[in-house]
Backbone and ligand atoms as CSV (ligand in chain L), in Angstrom:
chain,resi,resn,atom,element,x,y,z
A,1,MET,N,N,0.761,9.260,-9.309
A,1,MET,CA,C,1.526,8.278,-8.392
A,1,MET,C,C,1.343,6.917,-8.949
A,2,ARG,N,N,2.447,6.158,-9.201
A,2,ARG,CA,C,2.420,4.941,-9.735
A,2,ARG,C,C,2.474,3.807,-8.600
A,3,ILE,N,N,1.473,3.022,-8.394
A,3,ILE,CA,C,1.549,2.035,-7.343
A,3,ILE,C,C,2.395,0.884,-7.835
A,4,ARG,N,N,2.951,0.197,-6.862
A,4,ARG,CA,C,3.922,-0.907,-7.256
A,4,ARG,C,C,3.019,-2.133,-7.629
A,5,LYS,N,N,3.447,-2.613,-8.713
A,5,LYS,CA,C,2.672,-3.781,-9.138
A,5,LYS,C,C,3.427,-5.257,-8.780
A,6,ARG,N,N,2.531,-6.082,-8.368
A,6,ARG,CA,C,3.122,-7.458,-8.191
A,6,ARG,C,C,2.782,-8.322,-9.386
A,7,THR,N,N,3.786,-8.867,-9.966
A,7,THR,CA,C,3.516,-9.704,-11.159
A,7,THR,C,C,3.294,-11.135,-10.723
A,8,ILE,N,N,2.690,-11.869,-11.564
A,8,ILE,CA,C,2.317,-13.239,-11.421
A,8,ILE,C,C,3.649,-14.090,-11.168
A,9,ALA,N,N,4.727,-13.607,-11.636
A,9,ALA,CA,C,5.897,-14.377,-11.817
A,9,ALA,C,C,6.359,-14.982,-10.236
A,10,ALA,N,N,6.178,-14.293,-9.311
A,10,ALA,CA,C,6.670,-14.749,-7.935
A,10,ALA,C,C,5.965,-15.903,-7.493
A,11,TRP,N,N,4.534,-15.994,-7.906
A,11,TRP,CA,C,3.855,-17.042,-7.239
A,11,TRP,C,C,3.077,-17.663,-8.409
A,12,GLY,N,N,3.524,-17.453,-9.575
A,12,GLY,CA,C,2.851,-17.859,-10.747
A,12,GLY,C,C,2.579,-19.455,-10.844
A,13,ALA,N,N,3.707,-20.186,-10.358
A,13,ALA,CA,C,3.568,-21.665,-10.572
A,13,ALA,C,C,2.469,-22.245,-9.745
A,14,SER,N,N,2.412,-21.867,-8.422
A,14,SER,CA,C,1.254,-22.424,-7.687
A,14,SER,C,C,0.085,-22.008,-7.936
A,15,ALA,N,N,-0.074,-20.542,-8.317
A,15,ALA,CA,C,-1.297,-20.031,-8.577
A,15,ALA,C,C,-1.862,-20.604,-9.949
A,16,LEU,N,N,-0.868,-20.927,-10.876
A,16,LEU,CA,C,-1.256,-21.503,-12.115
A,16,LEU,C,C,-1.909,-23.012,-11.842
A,17,LEU,N,N,-1.132,-23.712,-11.119
A,17,LEU,CA,C,-1.574,-25.123,-10.783
A,17,LEU,C,C,-2.997,-24.993,-10.108
A,18,ALA,N,N,-3.075,-24.157,-9.109
A,18,ALA,CA,C,-4.500,-23.962,-8.482
A,18,ALA,C,C,-5.471,-23.577,-9.383
A,19,ALA,N,N,-5.218,-22.762,-10.375
A,19,ALA,CA,C,-6.112,-22.267,-11.273
A,19,ALA,C,C,-6.534,-23.439,-12.175
A,20,LEU,N,N,-5.534,-24.233,-12.563
A,20,LEU,CA,C,-5.945,-25.418,-13.522
A,20,LEU,C,C,-6.843,-26.371,-12.704
A,21,ALA,N,N,-6.395,-26.645,-11.473
A,21,ALA,CA,C,-7.183,-27.524,-10.657
A,21,ALA,C,C,-8.538,-27.079,-10.458
A,22,LEU,N,N,-8.723,-25.707,-10.112
A,22,LEU,CA,C,-9.997,-25.208,-9.860
A,22,LEU,C,C,-10.846,-25.015,-11.072
A,23,GLY,N,N,-10.124,-24.737,-12.194
A,23,GLY,CA,C,-10.633,-24.661,-13.533
A,23,GLY,C,C,-11.222,-25.821,-13.889
A,24,LEU,N,N,-10.553,-27.003,-13.763
A,24,LEU,CA,C,-11.156,-28.337,-14.125
A,24,LEU,C,C,-12.435,-28.616,-13.281
A,25,LEU,N,N,-12.323,-28.286,-11.963
A,25,LEU,CA,C,-13.545,-28.481,-11.002
A,25,LEU,C,C,-14.756,-27.701,-11.615
A,26,PHE,N,N,-14.516,-26.431,-11.965
A,26,PHE,CA,C,-15.656,-25.446,-12.276
A,26,PHE,C,C,-15.851,-25.416,-13.803
A,27,SER,N,N,-15.136,-26.128,-14.599
A,27,SER,CA,C,-15.225,-25.949,-16.086
A,27,SER,C,C,-16.575,-26.460,-16.495
A,28,CYS,N,N,-17.171,-25.607,-17.392
A,28,CYS,CA,C,-18.358,-26.157,-17.976
A,28,CYS,C,C,-18.203,-26.342,-19.463
A,29,GLY,N,N,-17.038,-26.393,-19.921
A,29,GLY,CA,C,-16.737,-26.888,-21.335
A,29,GLY,C,C,-16.486,-25.555,-22.209
A,30,ALA,N,N,-16.978,-24.482,-21.758
A,30,ALA,CA,C,-16.654,-23.234,-22.677
A,30,ALA,C,C,-15.144,-22.878,-22.616
A,31,PRO,N,N,-14.758,-22.431,-23.852
A,31,PRO,CA,C,-13.303,-21.992,-23.802
A,31,PRO,C,C,-13.164,-20.790,-23.080
A,32,PRO,N,N,-12.006,-20.414,-22.549
A,32,PRO,CA,C,-11.738,-19.095,-21.765
A,32,PRO,C,C,-12.097,-17.993,-22.834
A,33,ALA,N,N,-12.880,-17.113,-22.278
A,33,ALA,CA,C,-13.166,-15.966,-23.079
A,33,ALA,C,C,-11.944,-15.191,-23.658
A,34,GLY,N,N,-10.903,-15.197,-22.713
A,34,GLY,CA,C,-9.863,-14.256,-23.004
A,34,GLY,C,C,-8.620,-15.035,-23.739
A,35,GLU,N,N,-8.787,-16.160,-23.924
A,35,GLU,CA,C,-7.706,-17.044,-24.418
A,35,GLU,C,C,-7.108,-16.551,-25.691
A,36,GLY,N,N,-5.815,-16.423,-25.679
A,36,GLY,CA,C,-5.198,-15.896,-26.916
A,36,GLY,C,C,-5.273,-14.430,-27.275
A,37,GLU,N,N,-6.108,-13.693,-26.314
A,37,GLU,CA,C,-6.263,-12.246,-26.390
A,37,GLU,C,C,-5.686,-11.399,-25.309
A,38,PHE,N,N,-6.088,-11.685,-24.147
A,38,PHE,CA,C,-5.428,-10.983,-23.065
A,38,PHE,C,C,-5.167,-11.986,-21.848
A,39,THR,N,N,-4.328,-11.541,-21.092
A,39,THR,CA,C,-4.045,-12.285,-19.741
A,39,THR,C,C,-4.156,-11.315,-18.628
A,40,LEU,N,N,-4.847,-11.563,-17.522
A,40,LEU,CA,C,-4.666,-10.682,-16.343
A,40,LEU,C,C,-3.402,-11.194,-15.648
A,41,ILE,N,N,-2.651,-10.163,-15.521
A,41,ILE,CA,C,-1.112,-10.559,-15.109
A,41,ILE,C,C,-0.815,-10.184,-13.705
A,42,ALA,N,N,-1.651,-9.411,-13.022
A,42,ALA,CA,C,-1.418,-8.813,-11.672
A,42,ALA,C,C,-2.601,-8.419,-11.053
A,43,ASP,N,N,-2.698,-8.464,-9.791
A,43,ASP,CA,C,-3.639,-7.773,-8.938
A,43,ASP,C,C,-2.963,-7.331,-7.690
A,44,SER,N,N,-3.913,-6.851,-6.861
A,44,SER,CA,C,-3.510,-6.030,-5.563
A,44,SER,C,C,-3.464,-7.045,-4.367
A,45,LEU,N,N,-3.803,-8.289,-4.582
A,45,LEU,CA,C,-3.898,-9.065,-3.457
A,45,LEU,C,C,-2.697,-9.415,-2.459
A,46,GLY,N,N,-1.626,-9.119,-3.109
A,46,GLY,CA,C,-0.516,-9.292,-2.189
A,46,GLY,C,C,-0.464,-8.101,-1.120
A,47,GLU,N,N,-1.248,-7.035,-1.409
A,47,GLU,CA,C,-1.288,-5.843,-0.398
A,47,GLU,C,C,-2.432,-5.840,0.488
A,48,VAL,N,N,-3.171,-6.934,0.435
A,48,VAL,CA,C,-4.462,-6.871,1.292
A,48,VAL,C,C,-4.290,-8.046,2.261
A,49,PRO,N,N,-5.031,-7.921,3.369
A,49,PRO,CA,C,-5.024,-9.039,4.429
A,49,PRO,C,C,-5.478,-10.481,3.805
A,50,MET,N,N,-4.782,-11.458,4.154
A,50,MET,CA,C,-5.264,-12.742,3.664
A,50,MET,C,C,-6.578,-13.256,4.394
A,51,HIS,N,N,-7.389,-13.829,3.815
A,51,HIS,CA,C,-8.659,-14.388,4.265
A,51,HIS,C,C,-8.601,-15.911,3.847
A,52,PRO,N,N,-9.216,-16.758,4.655
A,52,PRO,CA,C,-9.388,-18.074,4.372
A,52,PRO,C,C,-9.838,-18.507,2.892
A,53,ASP,N,N,-10.765,-17.643,2.587
A,53,ASP,CA,C,-11.346,-17.770,1.180
A,53,ASP,C,C,-10.394,-17.333,0.110
A,54,ALA,N,N,-9.444,-16.686,0.407
A,54,ALA,CA,C,-8.427,-16.036,-0.609
A,54,ALA,C,C,-7.874,-17.128,-1.627
A,55,LEU,N,N,-7.579,-18.411,-0.891
A,55,LEU,CA,C,-7.059,-19.509,-1.707
A,55,LEU,C,C,-8.058,-19.933,-2.681
A,56,LYS,N,N,-9.338,-19.784,-2.535
A,56,LYS,CA,C,-10.274,-20.214,-3.496
A,56,LYS,C,C,-10.606,-19.132,-4.449
A,57,LEU,N,N,-10.604,-17.968,-4.073
A,57,LEU,CA,C,-11.036,-16.873,-4.964
A,57,LEU,C,C,-9.892,-15.884,-5.355
A,58,ASP,N,N,-8.705,-15.988,-4.990
A,58,ASP,CA,C,-7.655,-15.178,-5.513
A,58,ASP,C,C,-7.281,-15.805,-6.729
A,59,ASN,N,N,-7.832,-15.621,-7.725
A,59,ASN,CA,C,-7.569,-16.475,-8.878
A,59,ASN,C,C,-7.991,-15.662,-10.097
A,60,LEU,N,N,-6.901,-14.999,-10.865
A,60,LEU,CA,C,-7.245,-14.011,-11.927
A,60,LEU,C,C,-7.799,-14.801,-13.034
A,61,ALA,N,N,-7.674,-16.075,-13.283
A,61,ALA,CA,C,-8.182,-16.775,-14.377
A,61,ALA,C,C,-9.780,-16.875,-14.307
A,62,PHE,N,N,-10.250,-16.844,-13.088
A,62,PHE,CA,C,-11.684,-16.846,-12.943
A,62,PHE,C,C,-12.521,-15.577,-13.454
A,63,ALA,N,N,-11.776,-14.575,-13.680
A,63,ALA,CA,C,-12.358,-13.327,-14.227
A,63,ALA,C,C,-12.464,-13.401,-15.893
A,64,PHE,N,N,-11.960,-14.394,-16.443
A,64,PHE,CA,C,-12.050,-14.537,-17.876
A,64,PHE,C,C,-12.118,-16.061,-18.336
A,65,ASP,N,N,-12.810,-16.919,-17.571
A,65,ASP,CA,C,-12.877,-18.148,-17.848
A,65,ASP,C,C,-14.219,-18.516,-18.628
A,66,GLY,N,N,-15.055,-17.479,-18.932
A,66,GLY,CA,C,-16.232,-17.781,-19.737
A,66,GLY,C,C,-17.409,-18.197,-18.845
A,67,SER,N,N,-17.131,-18.302,-17.529
A,67,SER,CA,C,-18.134,-18.758,-16.566
A,67,SER,C,C,-18.625,-17.679,-15.549
A,68,MET,N,N,-19.911,-17.498,-15.481
A,68,MET,CA,C,-20.511,-16.645,-14.470
A,68,MET,C,C,-20.696,-17.512,-13.090
A,69,GLU,N,N,-20.206,-18.520,-13.004
A,69,GLU,CA,C,-20.147,-19.337,-11.782
A,69,GLU,C,C,-18.933,-19.015,-11.063
A,70,THR,N,N,-17.917,-18.403,-11.589
A,70,THR,CA,C,-16.579,-18.252,-10.873
A,70,THR,C,C,-16.284,-16.766,-11.041
A,71,ARG,N,N,-15.474,-16.454,-10.004
A,71,ARG,CA,C,-15.161,-14.907,-9.833
A,71,ARG,C,C,-13.696,-14.725,-9.360
A,72,TRP,N,N,-13.047,-13.710,-9.802
A,72,TRP,CA,C,-11.989,-13.273,-9.087
A,72,TRP,C,C,-12.498,-12.176,-8.021
A,73,THR,N,N,-11.936,-12.157,-6.886
A,73,THR,CA,C,-12.209,-11.150,-5.815
A,73,THR,C,C,-11.153,-10.842,-4.922
A,74,THR,N,N,-11.170,-9.624,-4.363
A,74,THR,CA,C,-10.213,-9.318,-3.386
A,74,THR,C,C,-10.282,-9.799,-2.164
A,75,VAL,N,N,-11.554,-10.454,-1.693
A,75,VAL,CA,C,-11.575,-11.144,-0.363
A,75,VAL,C,C,-11.235,-10.193,0.668
A,76,ALA,N,N,-11.482,-8.902,0.404
A,76,ALA,CA,C,-11.158,-7.885,1.469
A,76,ALA,C,C,-12.109,-6.501,0.907
A,77,HIS,N,N,-12.405,-5.649,1.910
A,77,HIS,CA,C,-13.099,-4.461,1.480
A,77,HIS,C,C,-12.326,-3.602,0.594
A,78,MET,N,N,-12.992,-3.021,-0.389
A,78,MET,CA,C,-12.253,-2.357,-1.288
A,78,MET,C,C,-11.576,-1.015,-0.741
A,79,GLU,N,N,-10.286,-0.839,-1.158
A,79,GLU,CA,C,-9.571,0.301,-0.682
A,79,GLU,C,C,-8.879,0.927,-1.932
A,80,PRO,N,N,-8.615,2.249,-1.945
A,80,PRO,CA,C,-7.882,2.818,-2.914
A,80,PRO,C,C,-6.584,2.213,-3.121
A,81,GLY,N,N,-6.239,2.032,-4.487
A,81,GLY,CA,C,-4.989,1.392,-4.787
A,81,GLY,C,C,-5.170,-0.130,-5.185
A,82,PHE,N,N,-6.234,-0.699,-4.886
A,82,PHE,CA,C,-6.560,-2.086,-5.402
A,82,PHE,C,C,-6.604,-2.036,-6.914
A,83,PHE,N,N,-5.866,-2.997,-7.592
A,83,PHE,CA,C,-5.893,-2.861,-9.033
A,83,PHE,C,C,-5.990,-4.232,-9.741
A,84,VAL,N,N,-6.250,-4.115,-10.998
A,84,VAL,CA,C,-6.124,-5.382,-11.939
A,84,VAL,C,C,-5.429,-4.883,-13.158
A,85,GLU,N,N,-4.445,-5.689,-13.574
A,85,GLU,CA,C,-3.837,-5.312,-14.751
A,85,GLU,C,C,-3.915,-6.440,-15.941
A,86,LEU,N,N,-4.253,-5.918,-17.062
A,86,LEU,CA,C,-4.312,-6.956,-18.182
A,86,LEU,C,C,-3.243,-6.705,-19.174
A,87,ARG,N,N,-2.820,-7.771,-19.821
A,87,ARG,CA,C,-1.683,-7.638,-20.773
A,87,ARG,C,C,-2.250,-8.339,-22.021
A,88,PHE,N,N,-2.223,-7.617,-23.196
A,88,PHE,CA,C,-2.684,-8.435,-24.464
A,88,PHE,C,C,-1.519,-9.096,-25.136
A,89,ASP,N,N,-1.700,-10.057,-26.039
A,89,ASP,CA,C,-0.744,-10.827,-26.543
A,89,ASP,C,C,-0.019,-9.971,-27.628
A,90,ARG,N,N,-0.781,-8.886,-28.237
A,90,ARG,CA,C,-0.230,-8.039,-29.289
A,90,ARG,C,C,-0.937,-6.752,-29.064
A,91,PRO,N,N,-0.429,-5.686,-29.557
A,91,PRO,CA,C,-1.169,-4.288,-29.535
A,91,PRO,C,C,-2.627,-4.501,-30.077
A,92,ARG,N,N,-3.553,-4.052,-29.318
A,92,ARG,CA,C,-4.968,-4.113,-29.673
A,92,ARG,C,C,-5.623,-2.765,-29.542
A,93,GLU,N,N,-6.642,-2.516,-30.455
A,93,GLU,CA,C,-7.272,-1.315,-30.324
A,93,GLU,C,C,-8.507,-1.519,-29.524
A,94,VAL,N,N,-8.476,-0.842,-28.242
A,94,VAL,CA,C,-9.357,-1.094,-27.226
A,94,VAL,C,C,-10.157,0.163,-26.984
A,95,ALA,N,N,-11.480,-0.049,-26.839
A,95,ALA,CA,C,-12.327,1.132,-26.479
A,95,ALA,C,C,-12.952,1.107,-25.125
A,96,GLY,N,N,-12.873,0.107,-24.396
A,96,GLY,CA,C,-13.245,0.018,-23.115
A,96,GLY,C,C,-13.253,-1.396,-22.598
A,97,LEU,N,N,-13.905,-1.504,-21.266
A,97,LEU,CA,C,-13.934,-2.807,-20.666
A,97,LEU,C,C,-15.399,-2.883,-19.989
A,98,VAL,N,N,-15.825,-4.071,-19.811
A,98,VAL,CA,C,-17.018,-4.362,-19.094
A,98,VAL,C,C,-16.600,-5.261,-17.892
A,99,LEU,N,N,-16.775,-4.835,-16.576
A,99,LEU,CA,C,-16.643,-5.832,-15.476
A,99,LEU,C,C,-17.927,-6.167,-14.921
A,100,ASN,N,N,-18.096,-7.516,-14.921
A,100,ASN,CA,C,-19.350,-7.987,-14.584
A,100,ASN,C,C,-19.361,-8.737,-13.215
A,101,ALA,N,N,-20.165,-8.226,-12.336
A,101,ALA,CA,C,-20.177,-8.644,-11.040
A,101,ALA,C,C,-21.778,-8.806,-10.565
A,102,LYS,N,N,-22.476,-9.054,-11.586
A,102,LYS,CA,C,-23.915,-9.093,-11.482
A,102,LYS,C,C,-24.307,-10.129,-10.250
A,103,PRO,N,N,-23.826,-11.213,-10.116
A,103,PRO,CA,C,-24.338,-12.085,-8.937
A,103,PRO,C,C,-24.014,-11.467,-7.564
A,104,VAL,N,N,-23.165,-10.634,-7.310
A,104,VAL,CA,C,-22.907,-9.968,-6.135
A,104,VAL,C,C,-22.848,-8.438,-6.458
A,105,PRO,N,N,-24.027,-7.840,-6.699
A,105,PRO,CA,C,-24.067,-6.539,-7.367
A,105,PRO,C,C,-23.462,-5.441,-6.335
A,106,ASN,N,N,-23.095,-5.658,-5.198
A,106,ASN,CA,C,-22.459,-4.610,-4.333
A,106,ASN,C,C,-20.938,-4.583,-4.499
A,107,ASP,N,N,-20.410,-5.583,-5.260
A,107,ASP,CA,C,-18.934,-5.743,-5.396
A,107,ASP,C,C,-18.434,-5.027,-6.524
A,108,PHE,N,N,-18.931,-3.849,-6.804
A,108,PHE,CA,C,-18.555,-2.984,-8.035
A,108,PHE,C,C,-17.692,-1.865,-7.518
A,109,PRO,N,N,-16.676,-1.369,-8.353
A,109,PRO,CA,C,-15.893,-0.296,-7.886
A,109,PRO,C,C,-16.623,1.157,-7.906
A,110,ARG,N,N,-16.613,1.810,-6.600
A,110,ARG,CA,C,-17.225,3.006,-6.561
A,110,ARG,C,C,-16.465,4.194,-7.174
A,111,GLY,N,N,-15.240,3.975,-7.387
A,111,GLY,CA,C,-14.319,4.945,-8.103
A,111,GLY,C,C,-13.182,4.351,-8.731
A,112,PHE,N,N,-12.848,4.727,-9.981
A,112,PHE,CA,C,-11.698,3.843,-10.468
A,112,PHE,C,C,-10.989,4.840,-11.622
A,113,VAL,N,N,-9.772,4.486,-11.903
A,113,VAL,CA,C,-9.036,5.131,-13.010
A,113,VAL,C,C,-8.530,3.929,-13.937
A,114,VAL,N,N,-8.668,4.212,-15.167
A,114,VAL,CA,C,-7.972,3.103,-16.117
A,114,VAL,C,C,-6.869,3.786,-16.768
A,115,GLU,N,N,-5.775,3.260,-16.720
A,115,GLU,CA,C,-4.544,3.709,-17.442
A,115,GLU,C,C,-3.992,2.599,-18.487
A,116,VAL,N,N,-3.581,3.102,-19.504
A,116,VAL,CA,C,-3.207,2.145,-20.637
A,116,VAL,C,C,-1.650,2.495,-20.998
A,117,SER,N,N,-0.967,1.457,-21.681
A,117,SER,CA,C,0.305,1.658,-22.077
A,117,SER,C,C,0.468,0.734,-23.304
A,118,ARG,N,N,1.510,1.215,-24.037
A,118,ARG,CA,C,1.896,0.240,-25.122
A,118,ARG,C,C,3.041,-0.598,-24.872
A,119,ASP,N,N,3.862,-0.072,-23.846
A,119,ASP,CA,C,5.194,-0.844,-23.637
A,119,ASP,C,C,5.271,-1.129,-22.159
A,120,GLY,N,N,4.242,-0.816,-21.275
A,120,GLY,CA,C,4.529,-1.218,-19.856
A,120,GLY,C,C,5.131,-0.174,-18.955
A,121,SER,N,N,5.733,0.808,-19.664
A,121,SER,CA,C,6.349,1.736,-18.898
A,121,SER,C,C,5.869,3.199,-18.968
A,122,ASP,N,N,5.377,3.560,-20.150
A,122,ASP,CA,C,4.724,4.944,-20.391
A,122,ASP,C,C,3.294,4.690,-20.364
A,123,TRP,N,N,2.519,5.330,-19.279
A,123,TRP,CA,C,1.030,5.093,-19.150
A,123,TRP,C,C,0.306,6.426,-19.344
A,124,GLU,N,N,-0.901,6.177,-19.744
A,124,GLU,CA,C,-1.770,7.474,-20.047
A,124,GLU,C,C,-3.067,7.018,-19.335
A,125,GLU,N,N,-3.708,8.026,-18.828
A,125,GLU,CA,C,-5.167,7.786,-18.358
A,125,GLU,C,C,-6.196,7.690,-19.548
A,126,ALA,N,N,-6.935,6.721,-19.615
A,126,ALA,CA,C,-7.964,6.438,-20.718
A,126,ALA,C,C,-9.384,6.548,-20.215
A,127,ALA,N,N,-9.473,6.425,-18.885
A,127,ALA,CA,C,-10.977,6.598,-18.504
A,127,ALA,C,C,-10.912,6.777,-16.939
A,128,ALA,N,N,-12.021,7.268,-16.311
A,128,ALA,CA,C,-12.189,7.267,-15.032
A,128,ALA,C,C,-13.606,7.393,-14.612
A,129,GLY,N,N,-14.034,6.820,-13.406
A,129,GLY,CA,C,-15.536,7.000,-13.240
A,129,GLY,C,C,-15.900,6.630,-11.820
A,130,GLY,N,N,-17.073,6.759,-11.523
A,130,GLY,CA,C,-17.711,6.586,-10.200
A,130,GLY,C,C,-18.721,5.570,-10.193
A,131,PRO,N,N,-19.608,5.534,-9.180
A,131,PRO,CA,C,-20.788,4.681,-9.124
A,131,PRO,C,C,-21.658,4.625,-10.291
A,132,ASP,N,N,-21.710,5.746,-11.021
A,132,ASP,CA,C,-22.707,5.889,-12.086
A,132,ASP,C,C,-22.265,4.887,-13.296
A,133,ALA,N,N,-21.077,4.391,-13.302
A,133,ALA,CA,C,-20.636,3.505,-14.311
A,133,ALA,C,C,-21.292,2.089,-14.220
A,134,THR,N,N,-21.809,1.782,-13.054
A,134,THR,CA,C,-22.302,0.408,-12.731
A,134,THR,C,C,-23.901,0.452,-12.662
A,135,LYS,N,N,-24.294,-0.551,-13.264
A,135,LYS,CA,C,-25.887,-0.775,-13.395
A,135,LYS,C,C,-25.984,-2.274,-12.947
A,136,LYS,N,N,-26.757,-2.596,-11.886
A,136,LYS,CA,C,-26.930,-3.961,-11.389
A,136,LYS,C,C,-25.596,-4.814,-11.404
A,137,GLY,N,N,-24.649,-4.180,-10.837
A,137,GLY,CA,C,-23.304,-4.973,-10.859
A,137,GLY,C,C,-22.456,-5.027,-12.047
A,138,VAL,N,N,-23.052,-4.452,-13.088
A,138,VAL,CA,C,-22.182,-4.454,-14.326
A,138,VAL,C,C,-21.524,-3.132,-14.640
A,139,THR,N,N,-20.258,-2.970,-14.499
A,139,THR,CA,C,-19.542,-1.745,-14.686
A,139,THR,C,C,-19.011,-1.579,-16.174
A,140,THR,N,N,-19.543,-0.588,-16.825
A,140,THR,CA,C,-19.152,-0.291,-18.180
A,140,THR,C,C,-18.244,0.800,-18.259
A,141,ILE,N,N,-17.127,0.576,-18.861
A,141,ILE,CA,C,-16.002,1.560,-18.913
A,141,ILE,C,C,-15.669,1.963,-20.328
A,142,ASN,N,N,-15.983,3.110,-20.713
A,142,ASN,CA,C,-15.616,3.533,-22.030
A,142,ASN,C,C,-14.475,4.368,-22.121
A,143,PHE,N,N,-13.274,4.054,-22.774
A,143,PHE,CA,C,-12.075,4.984,-22.910
A,143,PHE,C,C,-12.587,6.323,-23.611
A,144,ASP,N,N,-11.722,7.298,-23.304
A,144,ASP,CA,C,-12.129,8.601,-24.000
A,144,ASP,C,C,-12.103,8.563,-25.436
A,145,HIS,N,N,-11.139,7.767,-25.959
A,145,HIS,CA,C,-11.142,7.416,-27.271
A,145,HIS,C,C,-10.509,6.019,-27.453
A,146,PRO,N,N,-10.809,5.329,-28.584
A,146,PRO,CA,C,-10.146,3.964,-28.688
A,146,PRO,C,C,-8.580,4.182,-28.762
A,147,ARG,N,N,-7.844,3.250,-28.165
A,147,ARG,CA,C,-6.426,3.267,-27.956
A,147,ARG,C,C,-5.705,2.002,-28.340
A,148,GLU,N,N,-4.587,2.080,-29.037
A,148,GLU,CA,C,-3.793,0.864,-29.305
A,148,GLU,C,C,-2.934,0.673,-28.038
A,149,VAL,N,N,-3.275,-0.526,-27.486
A,149,VAL,CA,C,-2.574,-0.753,-26.112
A,149,VAL,C,C,-2.113,-2.334,-26.133
A,150,ARG,N,N,-1.192,-2.452,-25.339
A,150,ARG,CA,C,-0.889,-3.834,-24.743
A,150,ARG,C,C,-1.101,-4.022,-23.280
A,151,HIS,N,N,-1.239,-2.877,-22.465
A,151,HIS,CA,C,-1.399,-3.077,-21.122
A,151,HIS,C,C,-2.719,-2.085,-20.731
A,152,VAL,N,N,-3.434,-2.673,-19.762
A,152,VAL,CA,C,-4.585,-1.925,-19.208
A,152,VAL,C,C,-4.563,-2.119,-17.681
A,153,LEU,N,N,-4.538,-1.110,-16.890
A,153,LEU,CA,C,-4.539,-1.103,-15.463
A,153,LEU,C,C,-5.740,-0.333,-14.987
A,154,VAL,N,N,-6.533,-1.097,-14.152
A,154,VAL,CA,C,-7.706,-0.670,-13.584
A,154,VAL,C,C,-7.533,-0.479,-12.046
A,155,THR,N,N,-7.437,0.769,-11.517
A,155,THR,CA,C,-7.072,0.947,-10.114
A,155,THR,C,C,-8.259,1.626,-9.350
A,156,LEU,N,N,-8.720,1.248,-8.254
A,156,LEU,CA,C,-9.790,1.808,-7.422
A,156,LEU,C,C,-9.109,3.119,-6.756
A,157,ASN,N,N,-9.986,3.963,-6.720
A,157,ASN,CA,C,-9.681,5.419,-5.943
A,157,ASN,C,C,-10.666,5.588,-4.878
A,158,LYS,N,N,-11.580,4.722,-4.591
A,158,LYS,CA,C,-12.404,4.892,-3.533
A,158,LYS,C,C,-12.587,3.639,-2.725
A,159,ALA,N,N,-12.740,3.760,-1.294
A,159,ALA,CA,C,-13.043,2.639,-0.482
A,159,ALA,C,C,-14.573,2.339,-0.432
A,160,ALA,N,N,-14.788,1.015,-0.107
A,160,ALA,CA,C,-16.132,0.620,0.055
A,160,ALA,C,C,-16.176,-0.592,1.006
A,161,PRO,N,N,-17.288,-0.822,1.743
A,161,PRO,CA,C,-17.245,-1.860,2.672
A,161,PRO,C,C,-17.687,-3.242,2.054
A,162,TYR,N,N,-17.170,-3.471,0.875
A,162,TYR,CA,C,-17.531,-4.734,0.055
A,162,TYR,C,C,-16.207,-5.192,-0.513
A,163,TRP,N,N,-16.279,-6.545,-0.876
A,163,TRP,CA,C,-15.180,-6.912,-1.587
A,163,TRP,C,C,-15.287,-6.472,-3.166
A,164,TRP,N,N,-14.270,-6.362,-3.850
A,164,TRP,CA,C,-14.275,-6.065,-5.248
A,164,TRP,C,C,-14.267,-7.503,-5.934
A,165,SER,N,N,-15.340,-7.677,-6.700
A,165,SER,CA,C,-15.337,-9.011,-7.490
A,165,SER,C,C,-15.588,-8.817,-8.956
A,166,ILE,N,N,-14.999,-9.657,-9.857
A,166,ILE,CA,C,-15.131,-9.566,-11.214
A,166,ILE,C,C,-15.502,-11.029,-11.625
A,167,TYR,N,N,-16.787,-11.284,-12.085
A,167,TYR,CA,C,-17.160,-12.700,-12.499
A,167,TYR,C,C,-16.564,-13.022,-13.872
A,168,GLU,N,N,-16.747,-11.957,-14.797
A,168,GLU,CA,C,-16.160,-12.037,-16.122
A,168,GLU,C,C,-15.784,-10.582,-16.572
A,169,LEU,N,N,-14.631,-10.529,-17.147
A,169,LEU,CA,C,-14.032,-9.278,-17.685
A,169,LEU,C,C,-14.085,-9.456,-19.191
A,170,GLU,N,N,-14.807,-8.386,-19.701
A,170,GLU,CA,C,-14.942,-8.329,-21.228
A,170,GLU,C,C,-14.315,-7.121,-21.908
A,171,VAL,N,N,-13.400,-7.297,-22.820
A,171,VAL,CA,C,-12.792,-6.155,-23.403
A,171,VAL,C,C,-13.507,-5.762,-24.747
A,172,LYS,N,N,-13.847,-4.402,-24.705
A,172,LYS,CA,C,-14.415,-3.843,-25.840
A,172,LYS,C,C,-13.405,-3.484,-26.934
A,173,TYR,N,N,-13.237,-4.288,-27.972
A,173,TYR,CA,C,-12.259,-3.871,-29.096
A,173,TYR,C,C,-12.924,-2.964,-30.039
A,174,ALA,N,N,-12.007,-1.980,-30.466
A,174,ALA,CA,C,-12.600,-0.974,-31.469
A,174,ALA,C,C,-12.221,-1.469,-32.847
A,175,GLU,N,N,-11.458,-2.580,-33.034
A,175,GLU,CA,C,-11.201,-2.915,-34.402
A,175,GLU,C,C,-12.160,-3.888,-34.949
L,1,CA,CA,CA,-15.789,-16.252,-14.335
């Protein structure tokens, strides 16, 4: 089953301005870890109830700004179907991902599926996992084998009474 994805295009301008403003506030001078490599282009937040904190935290850039002071989060309890999608600027050989939620160690995915695509239309499953993938809030995802991809989609398949948070998202390149 393919869940419908919300792209950043619909609300990109305001989100981008908010990201820039908050980025300036929280910047510690380090360049964004994902700059020039990948962009988080979509999340599930259009499909979850809004919370007052959402305006502060519904910010994909926080997951790869190089700072463990900032996070992206769902601001809602985890539900199956919540997702984060990455897009690379060019095809990259990817072996896995690390999702770091160490400061809020309960905010990790209890169950997830990772799908990858070269073109954004044909998708293959590259990894799946449960709570064992996480140690102290750090979720390590290893693909079944390195794959040349431009899109990576992480989707939850289990609920939990915690928000899903990513302080930093690290891509494990195979090249
Ligand atoms: Ca961050």
